[in-house]
All heavy atoms as an XYZ file, in Angstrom:
909
protein
N      69.179    -21.810     73.416
C      69.001    -21.848     71.989
C      68.206    -23.097     71.614
O      68.525    -24.187     72.053
C      70.379    -21.868     71.337
C      70.320    -21.706     69.890
S      72.005    -21.379     69.369
C      71.726    -21.007     67.750
N      67.227    -22.917     70.759
C      66.356    -24.020     70.405
C      66.891    -24.723     69.156
O      67.339    -24.089     68.212
C      64.965    -23.462     70.132
C      63.946    -24.545     70.023
C      62.555    -23.929     69.874
O      62.436    -22.765     69.536
N      61.554    -24.716     70.124
N      66.864    -26.050     69.179
C      67.328    -26.868     68.052
C      66.257    -27.008     66.985
O      65.086    -27.148     67.308
C      67.656    -28.262     68.561
C      69.132    -28.460     68.786
C      69.331    -29.828     69.278
N      69.874    -30.623     68.183
C      70.656    -31.631     68.361
N      70.958    -32.011     69.573
N      71.131    -32.280     67.359
N      66.641    -26.966     65.680
C      65.649    -27.147     64.613
C      65.024    -28.539     64.684
O      65.676    -29.506     65.078
C      66.440    -26.989     63.329
C      67.804    -26.557     63.700
C      67.958    -26.730     65.171
N      63.807    -28.628     64.250
C      63.069    -29.887     64.249
C      63.680    -30.846     63.224
O      63.890    -30.492     62.073
C      61.606    -29.584     63.922
C      60.721    -30.798     64.066
O      61.192    -31.920     64.199
N      59.437    -30.561     64.034
N      63.949    -32.100     63.615
C      64.526    -33.101     62.703
C      63.578    -33.446     61.563
O      64.013    -33.754     60.461
C      64.867    -34.384     63.465
C      66.117    -34.308     64.250
C      66.389    -35.677     64.843
C      67.687    -35.691     65.590
N      68.006    -36.995     66.129
N      62.308    -33.373     61.809
C      61.314    -33.733     60.793
C      61.385    -32.846     59.564
O      61.155    -33.292     58.445
N      61.720    -31.588     59.765
C      61.810    -30.670     58.626
C      62.938    -31.071     57.683
O      62.832    -30.917     56.472
C      61.959    -29.213     59.109
C      61.477    -28.277     58.012
C      63.382    -28.872     59.433
C      61.189    -26.892     58.503
N      64.006    -31.606     58.203
C      65.131    -32.029     57.358
C      64.800    -33.301     56.572
O      65.401    -33.564     55.536
C      66.398    -32.233     58.203
C      66.880    -30.932     58.770
C      66.850    -30.543     60.077
C      67.415    -29.834     58.041
N      67.332    -29.276     60.221
C      67.698    -28.808     58.967
C      67.687    -29.589     56.707
C      68.229    -27.586     58.604
C      68.222    -28.371     56.348
C      68.481    -27.388     57.284
N      63.829    -34.056     57.052
C      63.408    -35.245     56.320
C      62.419    -34.884     55.192
O      62.412    -35.487     54.139
C      62.759    -36.251     57.272
C      63.685    -36.843     58.336
C      62.894    -37.711     59.297
C      64.792    -37.648     57.680
N      61.595    -33.878     55.428
C      60.572    -33.490     54.464
C      61.134    -32.565     53.386
O      60.714    -32.621     52.228
C      59.392    -32.805     55.199
C      58.382    -32.252     54.214
C      58.738    -33.782     56.154
N      62.087    -31.719     53.735
C      62.625    -30.727     52.807
C      63.143    -31.327     51.495
O      62.794    -30.836     50.412
C      63.721    -29.902     53.497
C      64.261    -28.727     52.698
C      63.149    -27.740     52.365
C      65.373    -28.045     53.467
N      63.935    -32.412     51.496
C      64.382    -32.991     50.217
C      63.215    -33.479     49.350
O      63.230    -33.302     48.132
C      65.281    -34.158     50.622
C      65.725    -33.834     51.997
C      64.598    -33.067     52.629
N      62.201    -34.055     49.968
C      61.046    -34.542     49.203
C      60.306    -33.380     48.547
O      59.872    -33.466     47.390
C      60.103    -35.332     50.104
N      60.169    -32.266     49.251
C      59.500    -31.088     48.699
C      60.317    -30.523     47.534
O      59.764    -30.167     46.495
C      59.278    -30.020     49.796
C      58.812    -28.705     49.193
C      58.287    -30.525     50.827
N      61.623    -30.442     47.681
C      62.472    -29.924     46.604
C      62.401    -30.799     45.355
O      62.325    -30.294     44.232
C      63.914    -29.787     47.082
C      64.169    -28.683     48.116
C      65.600    -28.755     48.614
C      63.857    -27.323     47.541
N      62.409    -32.104     45.524
C      62.309    -33.027     44.393
C      60.959    -32.858     43.700
O      60.876    -32.817     42.479
C      62.531    -34.485     44.845
C      64.006    -34.677     45.235
C      62.120    -35.475     43.762
C      64.312    -35.997     45.898
N      59.894    -32.733     44.477
C      58.558    -32.560     43.899
C      58.479    -31.264     43.084
O      57.866    -31.229     42.015
C      57.504    -32.557     45.004
N      59.108    -30.209     43.557
C      59.094    -28.943     42.827
C      59.872    -29.034     41.512
O      59.501    -28.423     40.518
C      59.669    -27.820     43.696
C      58.776    -27.359     44.850
C      59.532    -26.365     45.732
C      57.488    -26.751     44.341
N      60.939    -29.805     41.507
C      61.732    -29.962     40.287
C      61.020    -30.820     39.252
O      61.142    -30.588     38.047
C      63.096    -30.567     40.613
C      64.048    -29.652     41.386
C      65.295    -30.435     41.795
C      64.435    -28.454     40.555
N      60.281    -31.808     39.700
C      59.602    -32.732     38.793
C      58.289    -32.167     38.278
O      57.893    -32.427     37.156
C      59.358    -34.090     39.494
C      60.697    -34.777     39.743
C      58.452    -34.987     38.668
C      60.590    -36.048     40.537
N      57.610    -31.344     39.033
C      56.257    -30.911     38.687
C      56.119    -30.222     37.330
O      55.123    -30.448     36.651
C      55.669    -30.039     39.790
O      56.412    -28.861     39.941
N      57.044    -29.392     36.844
C      56.839    -28.799     35.512
C      56.735    -29.840     34.406
O      55.966    -29.680     33.474
C      58.062    -27.908     35.312
C      58.524    -27.581     36.685
C      58.196    -28.798     37.512
N      57.490    -30.920     34.488
C      57.431    -31.939     33.444
C      56.132    -32.728     33.495
O      55.690    -33.269     32.495
C      58.630    -32.881     33.536
O      58.593    -33.593     34.752
N      55.503    -32.782     34.650
C      54.233    -33.481     34.772
C      53.147    -32.725     34.018
O      52.276    -33.308     33.387
C      53.845    -33.648     36.263
C      52.428    -34.163     36.407
C      54.821    -34.575     36.953
N      53.197    -31.407     34.036
C      52.160    -30.602     33.416
C      52.415    -30.316     31.940
O      51.521    -29.886     31.237
C      51.991    -29.288     34.175
C      51.516    -29.502     35.582
C      52.345    -29.248     36.653
C      50.244    -29.999     35.831
C      51.915    -29.457     37.952
C      49.806    -30.217     37.127
C      50.639    -29.945     38.190
N      53.624    -30.540     31.466
C      53.938    -30.286     30.054
C      53.279    -31.359     29.198
O      53.361    -32.539     29.505
C      55.441    -30.300     29.845
N      52.616    -30.935     28.133
C      51.969    -31.884     27.241
C      52.356    -31.576     25.808
O      52.421    -30.417     25.403
C      50.453    -31.807     27.371
C      49.935    -32.402     28.638
C      48.403    -32.444     28.621
O      47.760    -31.716     27.885
N      47.849    -33.320     29.410
N      52.586    -32.614     25.059
C      52.885    -32.490     23.642
C      51.575    -32.240     22.906
O      50.562    -32.863     23.199
C      53.537    -33.782     23.148
C      53.949    -33.767     21.718
C      55.153    -32.895     21.455
O      56.064    -32.883     22.283
O      55.148    -32.213     20.419
N      51.575    -31.323     21.948
C      50.346    -31.020     21.210
C      50.523    -31.164     19.708
O      49.592    -30.895     18.957
C      49.874    -29.581     21.509
O      50.908    -28.674     21.118
C      49.540    -29.404     22.966
N      51.709    -31.561     19.263
C      51.946    -31.641     17.827
C      52.541    -32.989     17.442
O      52.908    -33.788     18.279
C      52.874    -30.508     17.378
O      54.122    -30.634     17.994
N      52.636    -33.183     16.137
C      53.200    -34.404     15.569
C      54.292    -34.009     14.583
O      54.605    -32.829     14.443
C      52.107    -35.199     14.866
N      54.843    -34.974     13.893
C      55.867    -34.691     12.898
C      56.080    -35.891     12.001
O      55.446    -36.931     12.164
N      56.978    -35.711     11.058
C      57.316    -36.789     10.126
C      58.758    -36.569      9.668
O      59.209    -35.433      9.550
C      56.332    -36.798      8.932
C      56.513    -38.012      8.059
C      56.434    -35.535      8.136
C      55.417    -38.156      7.023
N      59.479    -37.653      9.455
C      60.878    -37.565      9.031
C      61.240    -38.781      8.203
O      60.510    -39.768      8.181
C      61.798    -37.477     10.245
C      61.794    -38.735     11.090
C      62.654    -38.620     12.330
O      63.193    -37.571     12.616
N      62.769    -39.700     13.063
N      62.397    -38.714      7.540
C      62.865    -39.852      6.767
C      64.024    -39.460      5.865
O      64.568    -38.362      5.969
N      64.391    -40.379      4.988
C      65.449    -40.124      4.021
C      64.916    -40.374      2.615
O      63.954    -41.117      2.428
C      66.686    -41.021      4.252
O      66.270    -42.389      4.214
C      67.352    -40.725      5.571
N      65.579    -39.737      1.653
C      65.210    -39.906      0.248
C      66.404    -40.539     -0.449
O      67.534    -40.045     -0.353
C      64.860    -38.548     -0.403
C      64.446    -38.755     -1.851
C      63.765    -37.835      0.380
N      66.133    -41.672     -1.149
C      67.198    -42.401     -1.848
C      66.759    -42.726     -3.264
O      65.575    -42.734     -3.568
C      67.541    -43.690     -1.097
C      68.113    -43.435      0.281
C      68.494    -44.727      0.976
C      69.074    -44.435      2.358
N      69.450    -45.640      3.059
N      67.750    -43.029     -4.109
C      67.450    -43.453     -5.475
C      67.329    -44.983     -5.507
O      67.490    -45.630     -4.469
C      68.503    -42.920     -6.454
C      69.876    -43.552     -6.292
O      70.016    -44.561     -5.560
O      70.827    -43.039     -6.908
N      67.038    -45.594     -6.677
C      66.855    -47.056     -6.728
C      68.079    -47.849     -6.270
O      67.948    -48.974     -5.781
C      66.565    -47.328     -8.209
C      66.000    -46.049     -8.726
C      66.717    -44.967     -7.959
N      69.281    -47.278     -6.404
C      70.502    -47.976     -5.982
C      70.792    -47.782     -4.494
O      71.751    -48.348     -3.974
C      71.685    -47.488     -6.812
N      69.998    -46.973     -3.834
C      70.220    -46.729     -2.406
C      71.077    -45.509     -2.115
O      71.379    -45.228     -0.952
N      71.465    -44.768     -3.160
C      72.250    -43.554     -2.955
C      71.322    -42.435     -2.473
O      70.148    -42.378     -2.832
C      72.943    -43.142     -4.247
N      71.860    -41.551     -1.661
C      71.088    -40.449     -1.113
C      70.721    -39.449     -2.196
O      71.517    -39.175     -3.092
C      71.891    -39.740     -0.021
C      72.316    -40.630      1.150
C      73.289    -39.884      2.041
C      71.112    -41.096      1.930
N      69.524    -38.910     -2.105
C      69.090    -37.861     -3.035
C      69.092    -36.548     -2.257
O      68.327    -36.367     -1.317
C      67.695    -38.155     -3.615
C      67.243    -37.020     -4.520
C      67.694    -39.479     -4.365
N      69.985    -35.667     -2.649
C      70.153    -34.375     -1.989
C      69.264    -33.340     -2.672
O      69.095    -33.366     -3.886
C      71.637    -33.946     -2.045
C      71.844    -32.588     -1.411
C      72.510    -34.990     -1.369
N      68.705    -32.446     -1.904
C      67.861    -31.343     -2.391
C      66.597    -31.806     -3.104
O      66.072    -31.112     -3.989
C      68.658    -30.388     -3.273
C      69.735    -29.670     -2.490
C      70.184    -28.433     -3.201
C      71.231    -27.769     -2.320
N      71.296    -26.356     -2.464
N      66.091    -32.987     -2.711
C      64.770    -33.399     -3.199
C      63.746    -32.477     -2.548
O      63.906    -32.057     -1.402
C      64.498    -34.854     -2.834
N      62.712    -32.144     -3.277
C      61.670    -31.266     -2.745
C      60.593    -32.125     -2.090
O      60.010    -32.990     -2.744
C      61.098    -30.404     -3.860
C      62.102    -29.392     -4.370
C      61.570    -28.620     -5.551
C      62.525    -27.596     -6.093
N      63.913    -27.782     -5.955
N      60.348    -31.871     -0.822
C      59.378    -32.642     -0.046
C      58.266    -31.707      0.391
O      58.518    -30.587      0.834
C      60.040    -33.307      1.177
C      61.168    -34.241      0.722
C      59.032    -34.098      1.980
C      62.497    -33.794      1.125
N      57.042    -32.189      0.271
C      55.886    -31.385      0.641
C      54.895    -32.261      1.407
O      54.668    -33.417      1.032
C      55.224    -30.840     -0.629
C      54.065    -29.925     -0.384
C      53.536    -29.339     -1.685
O      54.324    -29.091     -2.610
O      52.315    -29.135     -1.756
N      54.342    -31.719      2.493
C      53.282    -32.411      3.218
C      52.040    -31.531      3.201
O      52.123    -30.310      3.303
C      53.663    -32.767      4.680
C      54.735    -33.824      4.719
C      54.061    -31.554      5.474
N      50.900    -32.180      3.050
C      49.632    -31.469      3.044
C      48.601    -32.242      3.830
O      48.686    -33.466      3.954
N      47.632    -31.510      4.368
C      46.579    -32.119      5.170
C      45.451    -31.114      5.355
O      45.701    -29.904      5.397
C      47.127    -32.515      6.544
O      46.083    -32.892      7.421
N      44.218    -31.591      5.516
C      43.139    -30.678      5.888
C      43.406    -30.025      7.250
O      42.879    -28.964      7.543
C      41.906    -31.576      5.944
C      42.234    -32.748      5.093
C      43.721    -32.931      5.226
N      44.281    -30.645      8.065
C      44.622    -30.091      9.381
C      45.551    -28.878      9.265
O      45.715    -28.131     10.218
C      45.283    -31.164     10.248
N      46.156    -28.702      8.092
C      47.080    -27.585      7.849
C      46.390    -26.484      7.055
O      45.480    -26.744      6.285
C      48.264    -28.045      6.994
C      49.444    -28.705      7.636
C      50.432    -29.138      6.561
C      50.125    -27.812      8.624
N      46.881    -25.288      7.223
C      46.486    -24.207      6.331
C      47.562    -24.173      5.256
O      48.703    -23.810      5.513
C      46.413    -22.865      7.085
C      45.338    -22.939      8.155
C      46.162    -21.725      6.120
C      45.299    -21.750      9.081
N      47.221    -24.627      4.065
C      48.216    -24.722      2.998
C      49.037    -25.999      3.130
O      48.550    -27.014      3.598
N      50.296    -25.923      2.702
C      51.206    -27.067      2.790
C      52.511    -26.606      3.433
O      52.773    -25.418      3.547
C      51.525    -27.641      1.385
O      52.136    -26.624      0.601
C      50.278    -28.154      0.701
N      53.318    -27.581      3.833
C      54.661    -27.279      4.332
C      55.647    -27.906      3.359
O      55.434    -29.018      2.873
C      54.862    -27.843      5.734
C      54.001    -27.145      6.762
C      54.753    -26.990      8.045
C      53.863    -26.212      9.004
N      54.592    -25.645     10.070
N      56.737    -27.179      3.109
C      57.738    -27.642      2.147
C      59.120    -27.653      2.776
O      59.424    -26.847      3.646
C      57.735    -26.737      0.914
C      56.418    -26.730      0.179
C      56.420    -25.772     -0.973
C      55.045    -25.782     -1.647
N      54.983    -24.891     -2.789
N      59.943    -28.575      2.285
C      61.333    -28.677      2.735
C      62.146    -29.322      1.620
O      61.593    -29.772      0.621
C      61.432    -29.506      4.012
N      63.458    -29.367      1.819
C      64.364    -30.073      0.908
C      65.171    -31.065      1.715
O      65.512    -30.802      2.874
C      65.320    -29.105      0.220
C      64.724    -28.326     -0.898
C      65.779    -27.552     -1.692
O      66.945    -27.453     -1.248
O      65.432    -27.050     -2.765
N      65.508    -32.184      1.095
C      66.385    -33.136      1.772
C      67.781    -32.519      1.884
O      68.222    -31.796      0.999
C      66.421    -34.475      1.031
O      66.829    -34.304     -0.304
N      68.455    -32.812      2.981
C      69.782    -32.227      3.217
C      70.877    -33.076      2.569
O      70.597    -33.974      1.777
C      70.017    -32.024      4.721
C      70.065    -33.331      5.511
O      70.153    -34.429      4.905
O      70.022    -33.262      6.746
N      72.116    -32.822      2.928
C      73.258    -33.527      2.326
C      73.295    -35.013      2.673
O      74.003    -35.780      2.031
C      74.571    -32.864      2.746
O      74.709    -32.921      4.154
N      72.513    -35.408      3.657
C      72.411    -36.829      4.021
C      71.108    -37.434      3.499
O      70.722    -38.533      3.897
C      72.511    -36.994      5.533
N      70.395    -36.688      2.635
C      69.130    -37.167      2.101
C      67.998    -37.129      3.123
O      66.924    -37.663      2.900
N      68.224    -36.469      4.238
C      67.287    -36.461      5.364
C      66.314    -35.290      5.272
O      66.681    -34.198      4.845
C      68.091    -36.361      6.667
C      67.279    -36.299      7.932
C      66.662    -37.426      8.448
C      67.135    -35.096      8.617
C      65.920    -37.362      9.613
C      66.392    -35.024      9.789
C      65.792    -36.161     10.284
O      65.052    -36.088     11.432
N      65.079    -35.535      5.680
C      64.092    -34.461      5.801
C      63.348    -34.631      7.120
O      63.304    -35.721      7.696
C      63.100    -34.471      4.620
C      62.126    -35.632      4.669
C      60.899    -35.510      5.314
C      62.437    -36.858      4.089
C      60.012    -36.568      5.384
C      61.562    -37.921      4.147
C      60.347    -37.781      4.795
O      59.476    -38.833      4.868
N      62.774    -33.534      7.591
C      62.013    -33.585      8.842
C      61.019    -32.431      8.891
O      61.362    -31.296      8.565
C      62.950    -33.488     10.041
C      62.214    -33.494     11.359
C      63.180    -33.378     12.507
N      62.427    -33.238     13.735
C      62.796    -33.699     14.891
N      63.945    -34.317     14.999
N      62.060    -33.538     15.952
N      59.800    -32.764      9.261
C      58.771    -31.771      9.531
C      58.361    -31.960     10.986
O      57.973    -33.053     11.389
C      57.543    -31.979      8.636
C      57.795    -31.729      7.185
C      58.138    -32.758      6.327
C      57.687    -30.450      6.663
C      58.358    -32.534      4.986
C      57.914    -30.204      5.320
C      58.254    -31.250      4.479
N      58.453    -30.901     11.763
C      58.049    -30.958     13.166
C      56.888    -29.985     13.367
O      56.573    -29.173     12.495
C      59.225    -30.585     14.060
N      56.283    -30.067     14.515
C      55.197    -29.153     14.899
C      54.038    -29.161     13.910
O      53.498    -28.109     13.561
C      55.725    -27.728     15.086
C      56.770    -27.663     16.174
O      56.619    -28.295     17.214
N      57.822    -26.917     15.947
N      53.661    -30.341     13.456
C      52.493    -30.475     12.592
C      51.278    -30.801     13.453
O      51.380    -31.583     14.406
C      52.694    -31.599     11.576
C      53.824    -31.424     10.565
C      53.995    -32.701      9.751
C      53.550    -30.242      9.660
N      50.124    -30.252     13.124
C      48.933    -30.655     13.866
C      48.597    -32.108     13.534
O      48.833    -32.555     12.404
C      47.845    -29.706     13.366
C      48.364    -29.085     12.130
C      49.851    -29.217     12.141
N      48.080    -32.855     14.491
C      47.716    -34.242     14.195
C      46.651    -34.297     13.100
O      45.848    -33.381     12.962
C      47.170    -34.775     15.519
C      47.029    -33.609     16.420
C      47.777    -32.470     15.852
N      46.701    -35.363     12.303
C      45.735    -35.520     11.226
C      46.236    -36.504     10.188
O      47.233    -37.196     10.395
N      45.550    -36.553      9.076
C      45.918    -37.442      7.971
C      46.613    -36.602      6.898
O      46.084    -35.579      6.462
C      44.681    -38.156      7.394
C      45.073    -39.055      6.229
C      43.987    -38.971      8.483
N      47.796    -37.038      6.476
C      48.655    -36.259      5.587
C      48.953    -36.984      4.284
O      48.861    -38.212      4.199
C      49.989    -35.953      6.278
C      49.877    -34.860      7.302
C      49.355    -35.107      8.557
C      50.272    -33.561      7.001
C      49.230    -34.099      9.501
C      50.152    -32.541      7.930
C      49.629    -32.820      9.176
O      49.508    -31.811     10.092
N      49.363    -36.181      3.309
C      49.892    -36.682      2.050
C      51.321    -36.182      1.931
O      51.594    -35.000      2.147
C      49.056    -36.172      0.851
O      47.722    -36.669      0.979
C      49.648    -36.649     -0.465
N      52.234    -37.094      1.599
C      53.648    -36.768      1.426
C      53.969    -36.851     -0.062
O      53.672    -37.859     -0.713
C      54.517    -37.762      2.205
C      56.026    -37.669      2.017
C      56.559    -36.404      2.693
C      56.707    -38.897      2.597
N      54.559    -35.779     -0.607
C      54.947    -35.744     -2.015
C      56.427    -35.388     -2.097
O      56.877    -34.435     -1.460
C      54.121    -34.696     -2.784
O      52.728    -34.962     -2.587
C      54.435    -34.738     -4.271
N      57.182    -36.179     -2.878
C      58.623    -35.952     -3.041
C      58.928    -35.880     -4.535
O      58.537    -36.765     -5.296
C      59.452    -37.080     -2.377
C      60.940    -36.811     -2.539
C      59.080    -37.246     -0.920
N      59.644    -34.818     -4.935
C      60.048    -34.660     -6.334
C      61.533    -34.340     -6.403
O      62.092    -33.722     -5.494
C      59.257    -33.531     -7.031
O      59.471    -32.309     -6.319
C      57.779    -33.828     -7.099
N      62.152    -34.776     -7.478
C      63.552    -34.458     -7.752
C      63.783    -34.650     -9.246
O      63.211    -35.569     -9.865
C      64.475    -35.367     -6.939
O      65.822    -34.963     -7.101
N      64.617    -33.813     -9.822
C      64.896    -33.865    -11.256
C      65.420    -35.244    -11.652
O      66.327    -35.783    -11.012
C      65.930    -32.786    -11.635
O      65.431    -31.523    -11.217
C      66.184    -32.765    -13.129
N      64.830    -35.807    -12.699
C      65.256    -37.108    -13.219
C      64.549    -38.281    -12.564
O      64.807    -39.430    -12.907
N      63.632    -38.011    -11.629
C      62.913    -39.080    -10.931
C      61.408    -38.868    -11.052
O      60.926    -37.747    -11.217
C      63.285    -39.095     -9.440
C      64.719    -39.434     -9.178
C      65.656    -38.433     -8.951
C      65.140    -40.752     -9.155
C      66.978    -38.738     -8.702
C      66.460    -41.068     -8.907
C      67.390    -40.056     -8.683
N      60.673    -39.974    -10.948
C      59.220    -39.893    -10.897
C      58.809    -39.262     -9.573
O      59.491    -39.420     -8.566
C      58.594    -41.280    -10.974
C      58.789    -41.977    -12.276
C      58.061    -43.293    -12.248
N      58.447    -44.122    -13.382
C      58.019    -45.349    -13.572
N      57.197    -45.897    -12.704
N      58.403    -46.028    -14.618
N      57.686    -38.581     -9.581
C      57.145    -38.001     -8.352
C      56.653    -39.120     -7.447
O      55.930    -40.017     -7.892
C      55.985    -37.027     -8.671
O      56.511    -35.966     -9.470
C      55.372    -36.467     -7.411
N      57.044    -39.072     -6.195
C      56.588    -40.032     -5.187
C      55.458    -39.380     -4.409
O      55.567    -38.224     -3.994
C      57.741    -40.392     -4.240
C      57.319    -41.249     -3.084
C      57.347    -42.625     -3.175
C      56.893    -40.674     -1.890
C      56.961    -43.421     -2.107
C      56.507    -41.455     -0.816
C      56.536    -42.832     -0.918
N      54.376    -40.120     -4.194
C      53.246    -39.593     -3.441
C      52.686    -40.698     -2.553
O      52.387    -41.783     -3.039
C      52.189    -39.080     -4.396
C      51.005    -38.415     -3.731
C      50.076    -37.875     -4.832
N      48.897    -37.294     -4.283
C      48.729    -36.000     -4.053
N      49.702    -35.170     -4.340
N      47.606    -35.546     -3.556
N      52.575    -40.408     -1.263
C      51.973    -41.358     -0.326
C      50.862    -40.635      0.429
O      51.105    -39.620      1.075
C      53.005    -41.922      0.657
C      52.415    -42.968      1.578
C      53.468    -43.662      2.422
O      54.658    -43.641      2.112
N      53.031    -44.286      3.494
N      49.663    -41.178      0.319
C      48.502    -40.584      0.970
C      48.127    -41.396      2.208
O      48.566    -42.528      2.387
C      47.325    -40.535      0.001
C      47.591    -39.674     -1.218
C      46.442    -39.667     -2.216
O      45.482    -40.443     -2.049
O      46.515    -38.876     -3.160
N      47.292    -40.805      3.044
C      46.743    -41.525      4.195
C      47.725    -41.748      5.329
O      47.618    -42.720      6.062
N      48.680    -40.865      5.498
C      49.653    -40.983      6.591
C      49.033    -40.331      7.826
O      48.814    -39.127      7.858
C      50.983    -40.292      6.242
C      51.573    -40.884      4.972
C      51.958    -40.378      7.414
C      52.708    -40.064      4.388
N      48.731    -41.131      8.831
C      48.115    -40.614     10.046
C      49.196    -40.204     11.035
O      50.024    -41.022     11.435
C      47.190    -41.667     10.688
O      46.188    -42.024      9.730
C      46.529    -41.126     11.939
N      49.187    -38.933     11.400
C      50.141    -38.414     12.376
C      49.409    -38.176     13.691
O      48.377    -37.505     13.724
C      50.775    -37.116     11.891
C      51.587    -37.210     10.601
C      52.203    -35.862     10.271
C      52.661    -38.273     10.710
N      49.959    -38.743     14.760
C      49.368    -38.614     16.087
C      50.248    -37.750     16.967
O      51.469    -37.677     16.775
C      49.200    -39.999     16.713
C      48.260    -40.896     15.924
C      48.190    -42.310     16.486
O      48.928    -42.631     17.440
O      47.403    -43.099     15.951
N      49.640    -37.123     17.952
C      50.347    -36.253     18.887
C      51.520    -36.997     19.519
O      51.380    -38.127     19.978
C      49.389    -35.741     19.987
C      50.142    -35.014     21.082
C      48.338    -34.842     19.386
N      52.677    -36.342     19.520
C      53.856    -36.892     20.175
C      54.622    -37.927     19.367
O      55.640    -38.423     19.817
N      54.139    -38.275     18.180
C      54.826    -39.267     17.355
C      55.545    -38.603     16.190
O      55.098    -37.595     15.657
C      53.832    -40.309     16.827
C      53.284    -41.172     17.910
N      51.947    -41.242     18.188
C      53.896    -41.984     18.802
C      51.755    -42.063     19.198
N      52.924    -42.527     19.595
N      56.660    -39.207     15.788
C      57.460    -38.726     14.672
C      57.834    -39.928     13.807
O      58.947    -40.439     13.877
C      58.713    -38.010     15.207
C      59.595    -37.302     14.206
C      58.888    -36.088     13.622
C      60.890    -36.876     14.859
N      56.864    -40.420     12.994
C      57.161    -41.619     12.205
C      58.253    -41.360     11.160
O      58.433    -40.240     10.701
C      55.822    -41.938     11.528
C      55.066    -40.673     11.534
C      55.532    -39.909     12.742
N      58.955    -42.416     10.838
C      60.031    -42.367      9.855
C      59.498    -42.940      8.542
O      59.165    -44.116      8.478
C      61.214    -43.192     10.370
C      62.490    -42.844      9.673
O      62.870    -41.688      9.652
N      63.148    -43.840      9.101
N      59.416    -42.114      7.510
C      58.972    -42.588      6.202
C      60.095    -42.352      5.212
O      60.359    -41.228      4.787
C      57.678    -41.874      5.757
C      56.574    -42.186      6.764
C      57.302    -42.302      4.348
C      55.231    -41.641      6.434
N      60.784    -43.447      4.888
C      61.879    -43.379      3.928
C      61.306    -43.521      2.524
O      60.412    -44.331      2.278
C      62.901    -44.479      4.206
C      63.623    -44.268      5.530
O      63.797    -43.098      5.921
O      64.003    -45.263      6.168
N      61.836    -42.736      1.603
C      61.333    -42.687      0.236
C      62.412    -43.199     -0.707
O      63.573    -42.810     -0.599
C      60.951    -41.231     -0.133
C      60.556    -41.130     -1.592
C      59.846    -40.718      0.775
N      62.008    -44.090     -1.622
C      62.922    -44.554     -2.668
C      62.329    -44.100     -4.004
O      61.302    -44.607     -4.431
C      63.086    -46.067     -2.631
C      64.192    -46.545     -3.558
C      64.572    -47.974     -3.309
N      65.148    -48.172     -1.979
C      66.415    -48.393     -1.737
N      67.285    -48.403     -2.712
N      66.842    -48.585     -0.506
N      62.993    -43.107     -4.605
C      62.514    -42.566     -5.876
C      62.870    -43.492     -7.031
O      63.905    -44.148     -7.011
C      63.138    -41.181     -6.112
C      62.752    -40.088     -5.122
C      63.501    -38.806     -5.444
C      61.259    -39.847     -5.130
N      61.998    -43.517     -8.012
C      62.243    -44.309     -9.215
C      62.666    -43.384    -10.354
O      62.160    -42.264    -10.478
C      60.974    -45.061     -9.620
C      60.552    -46.111     -8.601
C      59.291    -46.853     -9.020
O      58.936    -46.812    -10.209
O      58.669    -47.457     -8.142
N      63.603    -43.867    -11.168
C      64.078    -43.083    -12.294
C      62.939    -42.904    -13.285
O      62.186    -43.835    -13.556
C      65.280    -43.790    -12.990
C      65.717    -43.006    -14.217
C      66.431    -43.928    -12.004
N      62.810    -41.692    -13.807
C      61.746    -41.398    -14.779
C      61.538    -39.921    -14.897
O      62.240    -39.110    -14.289
N      60.545    -39.547    -15.629
C      60.221    -38.142    -15.824
C      59.495    -37.627    -14.584
O      58.747    -38.337    -13.931
C      59.355    -37.960    -17.043
N      59.691    -36.367    -14.260
C      59.071    -35.745    -13.096
C      57.546    -35.767    -13.210
O      56.843    -35.781    -12.223
C      59.581    -34.309    -12.926
C      58.878    -33.597    -11.790
C      61.082    -34.311    -12.656
N      57.017    -35.801    -14.441
C      55.565    -35.770    -14.623
C      54.894    -37.075    -14.230
O      53.684    -37.122    -14.071
C      55.207    -35.442    -16.087
O      55.824    -36.409    -16.929
C      55.661    -34.047    -16.464
N      55.665    -38.171    -14.083
C      55.097    -39.438    -13.667
C      54.983    -39.500    -12.152
O      55.903    -39.115    -11.453
C      55.970    -40.602    -14.135
C      56.100    -40.706    -15.647
C      56.995    -41.858    -16.035
O      56.571    -43.012    -15.846
O      58.113    -41.588    -16.483
N      53.868    -39.999    -11.650
C      53.668    -40.117    -10.209
C      53.536    -41.586     -9.842
O      52.786    -42.326    -10.468
C      52.389    -39.348     -9.769
O      52.537    -37.991    -10.153
C      52.177    -39.460     -8.283
N      54.261    -41.986     -8.788
C      54.216    -43.363     -8.313
C      53.169    -43.475     -7.237
O      53.121    -42.702     -6.324
C      55.595    -43.792     -7.764
C      55.529    -45.214     -7.251
C      56.648    -43.644     -8.804
């Protein structure tokens, strides 16, 4: 009876590790995102604020609402320059232009709304 080659037992673990790691090497991120919280002047969370992002990189705009923690998040956005608009009853409209989103990044943009009429834009 012939004995198995010792060299194969040394190479086999390295081959298995390479096969497990290789899918992550080829995976590439192709999108960006943006997230943050919405608060009032006193620092209290603003729930159900309407958040909208727009960009020439998008077809149309994307909309969301802040959750019970005042949190919002947009994922899977194409990279580009964006405008963020936040509105809520009893507050001035918040608008921030020139937000550059890069592939693989998820910047945090926290918004502090000012008390006022919705028709006013900060």
